[in-house]
C-alpha positions as CSV (number, residue, x, y, z in Angstrom):
1,X,-116.8,4.2,-92.4
2,X,-119.5,2.6,-94.3
3,X,-121.7,4.7,-96.7
4,X,-125.4,4.2,-97.0
5,X,-127.6,5.3,-99.9
6,X,-131.0,4.4,-101.5
7,X,-130.5,3.0,-105.0
8,X,-133.2,2.3,-107.6
9,X,-131.9,-0.9,-109.4
10,X,-133.2,-0.2,-112.9
11,X,-131.4,-3.3,-114.2
12,X,-134.1,-5.3,-112.4
13,X,-137.1,-3.5,-114.0
14,X,-140.2,-5.7,-114.3
15,X,-142.7,-5.8,-117.1
16,X,-144.7,-2.9,-115.7
17,X,-141.7,-0.6,-115.7
18,X,-141.2,-0.8,-111.9
19,X,-137.7,-1.3,-110.4
20,X,-136.9,-2.3,-106.8
21,X,-135.5,0.3,-104.4
22,X,-132.6,-0.9,-102.2
23,X,-130.5,0.3,-99.3
24,X,-126.9,0.1,-100.6
25,X,-124.2,-0.4,-98.0
26,X,-120.5,0.1,-99.1
27,X,-117.7,-0.9,-96.8
28,X,-114.1,-1.4,-97.8
29,X,-115.1,-1.0,-101.4
30,X,-117.6,-3.8,-101.2
31,X,-121.3,-3.2,-101.8
32,X,-124.3,-5.0,-100.3
33,X,-127.9,-4.4,-101.0
34,X,-130.9,-4.6,-98.6
35,X,-134.4,-4.6,-100.1
36,X,-136.8,-2.0,-98.9
37,X,-139.9,-3.7,-100.3
38,X,-140.6,-0.6,-102.4
39,X,-140.9,-0.6,-106.2
40,X,-140.9,2.6,-108.3
41,X,-140.9,3.7,-111.9
42,X,-137.7,5.5,-112.9
43,X,-139.7,8.7,-113.4
44,X,-140.9,8.6,-109.8
45,X,-137.4,8.6,-108.1
46,X,-135.1,11.5,-107.4
47,X,-131.7,10.0,-106.9
48,X,-130.0,13.3,-106.0
49,X,-132.5,14.2,-103.3
50,X,-133.0,10.6,-102.3
51,X,-136.7,11.0,-102.3
52,X,-139.8,9.8,-104.2
53,X,-141.1,12.5,-106.4
54,X,-144.5,14.0,-105.9
55,X,-145.9,12.4,-109.0
56,X,-146.1,9.2,-107.0
57,X,-149.6,9.0,-105.4
58,X,-148.3,8.1,-101.9
59,X,-145.0,10.1,-102.0
60,X,-145.3,11.7,-98.6
61,X,-146.1,8.5,-96.7
62,X,-143.5,6.5,-98.6
63,X,-140.8,9.1,-98.1
64,X,-141.5,9.0,-94.3
65,X,-141.2,5.2,-94.4
66,X,-137.9,5.4,-96.3
67,X,-136.5,8.1,-94.1
68,X,-137.1,5.8,-91.1
69,X,-135.5,2.9,-92.9
70,X,-132.4,4.9,-93.6
71,X,-132.2,6.3,-90.1
72,X,-132.5,2.8,-88.6
73,X,-129.8,1.5,-91.0
74,X,-127.4,4.4,-90.2
75,X,-128.0,3.8,-86.5
76,X,-127.3,0.1,-86.8
77,X,-124.1,0.7,-88.9
78,X,-122.8,3.3,-86.5
79,X,-123.5,1.0,-83.5
80,X,-121.6,-1.9,-85.1
81,X,-118.7,0.2,-86.3
82,X,-118.3,1.6,-82.8
83,X,-118.5,-1.7,-81.0
84,X,-116.6,-4.0,-83.3
85,X,-113.0,-3.8,-84.4
86,X,-113.7,-5.1,-87.9
87,X,-117.0,-5.2,-89.6
88,X,-117.7,-6.2,-93.2
89,X,-120.4,-5.1,-95.6
90,X,-122.0,-8.5,-95.3
91,X,-122.2,-8.2,-91.5
92,X,-123.8,-4.7,-91.8
93,X,-126.3,-6.0,-94.3
94,X,-127.3,-8.8,-92.0
95,X,-127.6,-6.3,-89.1
96,X,-129.8,-4.0,-91.1
97,X,-132.0,-6.9,-92.0
98,X,-132.3,-7.8,-88.4
99,X,-130.2,-10.9,-88.7
100,X,-127.2,-9.7,-86.7
101,X,-124.5,-12.2,-85.9
102,X,-124.6,-13.5,-82.3
103,X,-122.0,-12.6,-79.7
104,X,-119.9,-15.8,-79.1
105,X,-119.2,-15.3,-75.4
106,X,-122.7,-14.3,-74.6
107,X,-124.0,-17.4,-76.3
108,X,-121.3,-19.7,-74.8
109,X,-121.8,-18.7,-71.2
110,X,-125.6,-18.8,-71.5
111,X,-125.3,-22.3,-73.1
112,X,-123.2,-23.4,-70.1
113,X,-126.0,-22.3,-67.7
114,X,-128.6,-24.0,-69.8
115,X,-126.9,-27.4,-69.7
116,X,-126.0,-27.1,-66.0
117,X,-128.7,-29.4,-64.8
118,X,-128.2,-32.0,-67.5
119,X,-124.5,-32.7,-67.1
120,X,-122.2,-33.4,-64.1
121,X,-120.9,-30.5,-62.1
122,X,-117.4,-31.3,-63.3
123,X,-118.5,-31.2,-67.0
124,X,-120.3,-27.9,-66.4
125,X,-117.2,-26.4,-64.8
126,X,-114.9,-27.7,-67.6
127,X,-117.1,-26.0,-70.2
128,X,-117.0,-22.7,-68.5
129,X,-113.3,-23.0,-67.8
130,X,-112.4,-23.6,-71.5
131,X,-114.6,-20.7,-72.6
132,X,-113.0,-18.5,-70.0
133,X,-109.6,-19.6,-71.2
134,X,-110.4,-18.5,-74.7
135,X,-111.8,-15.2,-73.4
136,X,-108.5,-14.5,-71.6
137,X,-106.7,-15.1,-74.9
138,X,-108.9,-12.7,-76.8
139,X,-108.8,-10.1,-74.0
140,X,-112.5,-9.1,-74.2
141,X,-116.0,-10.4,-74.8
142,X,-116.9,-8.4,-77.8
143,X,-116.4,-11.3,-80.2
144,X,-119.0,-12.5,-82.7
145,X,-119.1,-16.0,-84.1
146,X,-117.8,-15.0,-87.5
147,X,-115.0,-13.1,-85.9
148,X,-113.5,-16.4,-84.9
149,X,-111.6,-17.3,-88.0
150,X,-109.0,-20.0,-88.9
151,X,-106.3,-17.4,-88.3
152,X,-107.6,-16.6,-84.8
153,X,-107.8,-20.2,-83.9
154,X,-104.3,-20.9,-85.1
155,X,-103.0,-18.0,-83.1
156,X,-104.9,-19.4,-80.1
157,X,-103.2,-22.8,-80.6
158,X,-99.8,-21.1,-80.6
159,X,-100.8,-19.2,-77.4
160,X,-101.8,-22.5,-75.7
161,X,-98.6,-24.3,-76.8
162,X,-96.0,-21.6,-76.4
163,X,-97.4,-19.4,-73.6
164,X,-99.4,-21.8,-71.5
165,X,-97.2,-24.8,-72.4
166,X,-100.3,-27.0,-72.9
167,X,-99.9,-30.4,-74.4
168,X,-101.6,-31.7,-77.5
169,X,-104.5,-33.3,-75.7
170,X,-105.2,-30.1,-73.7
171,X,-105.1,-28.0,-76.8
172,X,-107.4,-30.5,-78.6
173,X,-110.0,-30.2,-75.8
174,X,-109.6,-26.4,-75.7
175,X,-110.7,-26.2,-79.3
176,X,-113.3,-29.0,-79.0
177,X,-115.3,-27.1,-76.4
178,X,-115.4,-24.0,-78.7
179,X,-116.5,-26.2,-81.6
180,X,-119.3,-27.6,-79.5
181,X,-120.6,-24.1,-79.0
182,X,-120.6,-23.5,-82.8
183,X,-122.4,-26.8,-83.5
184,X,-125.0,-26.0,-80.8
185,X,-125.6,-22.5,-82.2
186,X,-126.0,-24.0,-85.7
187,X,-128.6,-26.5,-84.4
188,X,-130.5,-23.6,-82.8
189,X,-130.4,-21.7,-86.1
190,X,-128.4,-18.9,-84.6
191,X,-125.5,-19.2,-87.1
192,X,-125.3,-20.8,-90.5
193,X,-123.7,-24.1,-91.3
194,X,-121.1,-22.3,-93.3
195,X,-119.6,-20.7,-90.2
196,X,-117.3,-23.4,-88.9
197,X,-113.5,-22.6,-88.9
198,X,-112.5,-25.7,-86.9
199,X,-112.4,-28.0,-89.9
200,X,-109.2,-26.3,-91.0
201,X,-107.5,-26.4,-87.7
202,X,-106.1,-29.8,-86.7
203,X,-104.4,-30.6,-83.4
204,X,-103.0,-34.0,-82.7
205,X,-103.6,-35.4,-79.2
206,X,-100.6,-36.6,-77.2
207,X,-100.1,-40.4,-77.6
208,X,-100.6,-41.3,-74.0
209,X,-99.1,-44.6,-72.8
210,X,-101.4,-46.8,-70.8
211,X,-99.3,-47.4,-67.6
212,X,-100.4,-50.2,-65.2
213,X,-99.1,-52.3,-62.3
214,X,-98.2,-55.9,-62.9
215,X,-99.1,-58.7,-60.4
216,X,-95.9,-58.4,-58.5
217,X,-96.2,-54.6,-58.1
218,X,-99.9,-54.9,-57.1
219,X,-99.0,-57.4,-54.4
220,X,-96.0,-55.3,-53.2
221,X,-98.3,-52.2,-52.9
222,X,-101.1,-54.3,-51.2
223,X,-98.7,-55.6,-48.5
224,X,-96.5,-52.4,-48.2
225,X,-96.0,-51.4,-44.6
226,X,-97.0,-47.7,-44.4
227,X,-95.2,-45.7,-41.8
228,X,-96.9,-42.4,-42.6
229,X,-99.7,-40.9,-40.5
230,X,-102.8,-39.6,-42.1
231,X,-104.9,-41.3,-44.7
232,X,-102.1,-42.9,-46.8
233,X,-103.3,-46.4,-45.9
234,X,-106.9,-45.7,-46.7
235,X,-106.0,-44.3,-50.2
236,X,-103.8,-47.3,-50.8
237,X,-106.7,-49.6,-49.9
238,X,-109.0,-47.7,-52.2
239,X,-106.5,-48.1,-55.0
240,X,-106.2,-51.9,-54.5
241,X,-110.0,-52.1,-54.1
242,X,-110.5,-50.5,-57.5
243,X,-108.1,-52.9,-59.1
244,X,-110.3,-55.8,-58.0
245,X,-113.6,-54.0,-58.3
246,X,-114.0,-53.4,-62.0
247,X,-111.6,-50.5,-62.1
248,X,-114.0,-48.1,-60.4
249,X,-113.0,-44.5,-60.7
250,X,-112.0,-42.4,-57.7
251,X,-115.2,-40.5,-57.6
252,X,-117.2,-43.7,-57.3
253,X,-114.9,-45.4,-54.8
254,X,-114.8,-42.3,-52.5
255,X,-118.7,-42.1,-52.6
256,X,-119.3,-45.8,-52.2
257,X,-121.7,-46.6,-49.5
258,X,-122.6,-49.9,-47.7
259,X,-126.0,-49.8,-49.3
260,X,-124.3,-50.2,-52.7
261,X,-122.9,-53.5,-51.6
262,X,-124.9,-56.7,-51.6
263,X,-122.8,-59.0,-49.4
264,X,-124.8,-62.1,-50.1
265,X,-124.3,-61.8,-53.9
266,X,-120.8,-60.1,-53.5
267,X,-122.1,-57.5,-55.9
268,X,-121.9,-53.7,-56.1
269,X,-124.8,-51.7,-57.6
270,X,-124.2,-48.0,-58.0
271,X,-124.9,-45.0,-60.2
272,X,-121.6,-44.1,-61.9
273,X,-121.0,-40.4,-61.4
274,X,-119.5,-39.8,-64.8
275,X,-122.1,-41.5,-67.0
276,X,-125.1,-41.4,-64.7
277,X,-125.8,-45.0,-65.5
278,X,-126.6,-47.6,-62.9
279,X,-123.7,-50.1,-62.9
280,X,-123.9,-53.6,-61.3
281,X,-121.1,-56.1,-61.1
282,X,-119.5,-58.8,-58.9
283,X,-116.2,-58.1,-57.1
284,X,-113.2,-60.2,-56.5
285,X,-111.9,-61.8,-53.2
286,X,-109.3,-59.2,-52.6
287,X,-111.9,-56.4,-52.9
288,X,-114.2,-58.3,-50.6
289,X,-111.3,-58.6,-48.0
290,X,-110.9,-54.8,-48.1
291,X,-114.6,-54.3,-47.5
292,X,-114.6,-56.7,-44.6
293,X,-111.6,-54.8,-43.2
294,X,-113.6,-51.5,-43.1
295,X,-116.9,-52.8,-42.0
296,X,-117.7,-52.6,-38.3
297,X,-120.7,-53.5,-36.2
298,X,-121.6,-49.8,-36.2
299,X,-121.6,-49.4,-40.0
300,X,-124.9,-48.1,-41.4
301,X,-126.2,-48.6,-45.0
302,X,-125.9,-44.9,-45.6
303,X,-122.3,-44.7,-44.3
304,X,-119.4,-44.3,-46.8
305,X,-117.2,-47.4,-47.0
306,X,-114.0,-45.4,-46.9
307,X,-113.8,-42.7,-44.2
308,X,-112.5,-39.9,-46.4
309,X,-115.4,-37.4,-46.5
310,X,-115.5,-35.2,-43.3
311,X,-118.7,-33.1,-43.7
312,X,-121.0,-35.9,-44.9
313,X,-124.2,-33.8,-44.4
314,X,-123.0,-31.0,-46.6
315,X,-121.6,-33.5,-49.1
316,X,-125.0,-35.1,-49.5
317,X,-126.9,-31.8,-49.7
318,X,-124.8,-29.8,-52.2
319,X,-123.8,-31.2,-55.6
320,X,-121.3,-28.4,-56.3
321,X,-119.7,-29.1,-52.9
322,X,-119.5,-32.8,-53.8
323,X,-117.6,-32.1,-57.0
324,X,-115.2,-29.7,-55.1
325,X,-114.5,-32.3,-52.4
326,X,-114.1,-35.2,-54.7
327,X,-111.6,-33.2,-56.7
328,X,-109.7,-32.1,-53.6
329,X,-109.6,-35.6,-52.2
330,X,-108.5,-37.0,-55.6
331,X,-105.6,-34.5,-55.6
332,X,-104.7,-35.5,-52.0
333,X,-104.9,-39.2,-53.0
334,X,-102.6,-38.6,-55.9
335,X,-100.0,-37.0,-53.6
336,X,-100.1,-39.9,-51.2
337,X,-99.9,-42.5,-54.0
338,X,-97.0,-40.8,-55.6
339,X,-95.1,-41.0,-52.3
340,X,-95.9,-44.7,-52.0
341,X,-94.9,-45.3,-55.6
342,X,-91.5,-43.7,-54.9
343,X,-91.1,-45.9,-51.8
344,X,-91.7,-48.9,-54.1
345,X,-89.3,-47.5,-56.7
346,X,-91.9,-47.8,-59.4
347,X,-90.6,-46.7,-62.8
348,X,-93.5,-44.3,-63.2
349,X,-95.6,-41.9,-61.1
350,X,-98.5,-43.7,-59.3
351,X,-101.9,-42.2,-59.6
352,X,-105.4,-43.5,-58.8
353,X,-106.4,-43.7,-62.4
354,X,-103.7,-46.4,-62.9
355,X,-105.9,-48.7,-60.9
356,X,-108.4,-48.6,-63.8
357,X,-105.6,-49.4,-66.3
358,X,-104.3,-52.1,-64.0
359,X,-107.7,-53.8,-63.7
360,X,-108.3,-53.8,-67.5
361,X,-104.8,-54.9,-68.5
362,X,-104.6,-57.7,-65.9
363,X,-108.1,-58.9,-66.7
364,X,-107.2,-59.2,-70.4
365,X,-103.9,-60.9,-69.5
366,X,-105.8,-63.4,-67.5
367,X,-107.9,-64.3,-70.4
368,X,-111.1,-62.3,-69.7
369,X,-113.0,-61.5,-72.9
370,X,-112.7,-57.9,-74.0
371,X,-116.5,-57.4,-74.1
372,X,-116.6,-58.4,-70.4
373,X,-113.8,-56.0,-69.5
374,X,-115.7,-53.3,-71.4
375,X,-118.8,-54.0,-69.5
376,X,-117.1,-53.9,-66.1
377,X,-115.4,-50.6,-67.0
378,X,-118.8,-49.3,-68.0
379,X,-117.5,-48.2,-71.4
380,X,-120.1,-46.9,-73.8
381,X,-118.2,-48.4,-76.7
382,X,-116.0,-51.4,-76.9
383,X,-113.6,-49.4,-79.1
384,X,-112.6,-47.5,-76.0
385,X,-111.6,-50.8,-74.3
386,X,-109.6,-52.0,-77.3
387,X,-106.7,-49.7,-76.3
388,X,-106.0,-52.1,-73.5
389,X,-105.9,-55.0,-75.9
390,X,-103.4,-53.1,-77.9
391,X,-101.3,-52.7,-74.8
392,X,-101.3,-56.5,-74.4
393,X,-100.3,-57.0,-78.0
394,X,-97.4,-54.6,-77.7
395,X,-96.2,-56.4,-74.6
396,X,-96.4,-59.8,-76.4
397,X,-94.4,-58.3,-79.3
398,X,-91.7,-57.2,-76.9
399,X,-91.6,-60.6,-75.3
400,X,-91.2,-62.3,-78.7
401,X,-88.4,-59.9,-79.6
402,X,-86.7,-60.5,-76.3
403,X,-87.0,-64.3,-75.9
404,X,-87.5,-65.7,-79.4
405,X,-84.7,-65.2,-81.9
């Protein structure tokens, strides 16, 4: 337990002979001092009785003040030692001064709620999910920012890797979300800049290989005769459409409406769900052919192009329901595409996101300038697009090694 005592620090005596009176906190043989704001002459202080002597003109009032100070300090220390597994003298000093360290989980979950309206539903859920993941590892919410040390984070990394079998990329993002909470708390002056253990914990992301379909594989998928009942053919058409429509993500293809398509200009104008930016671009002939295939004389501007969403009214009215349905349909789409990929005997698992890689890689292979590809993909930075250029370079290197000796 910590010990608390009033101490007159005579080594700091001023020219008038007055010395400052401090509350001294000792914990684990380490001492910290909290100023009381009181200055006394050495002859006015009774260290044994911990009181100001009667020769001080305001001794009664000052003693009452100091008694309250000590009672408050003792209450604060007792409260912290009861609630926290480990508490340092420094933490107790800050608590007594009224600058107690914030609870990490209380701040993190509140922060999630505050950003809820400014980010997508998916981003909001991801933030909460990663915070909850860390809470499950810790086992309780009674964790303060400065309790999260380098050692704790390294133990968390081991838990993610060995117990949850997470890959490098997942572990990287698990730590990233926690670090974002620290940076936000620092910007809000809740914790100091010095409290940031993440700089000493490095996790390498997995080197993901950009898979894509070549022209022959695209054509084989496009003309594949599908025997399955259900929505397999629609999901296949959505994939091919994305390949020839700027690599649109699944969330934007499934929510594409006829009002987003200008048939005269052969152009799509739509707010991208991930970035919230309005994106406008021209589409290719294959994509146009798919649109003509799905458009009927009864199609209305507010209708979805691809008939995947069942409860359209609820989808339009509830953003959380939108996110849930898009995720569910994306999972279903992945299942259907993997089955088609096996039928085609592809050397990799087919997923909708490969349509995006396929568009970018084939566009660059066909000579499209990288800045145009970046614009069509709606990348915020051309550096993101350069990964596809690297894929092309690697393929060229392999070709040289194989055919030129």
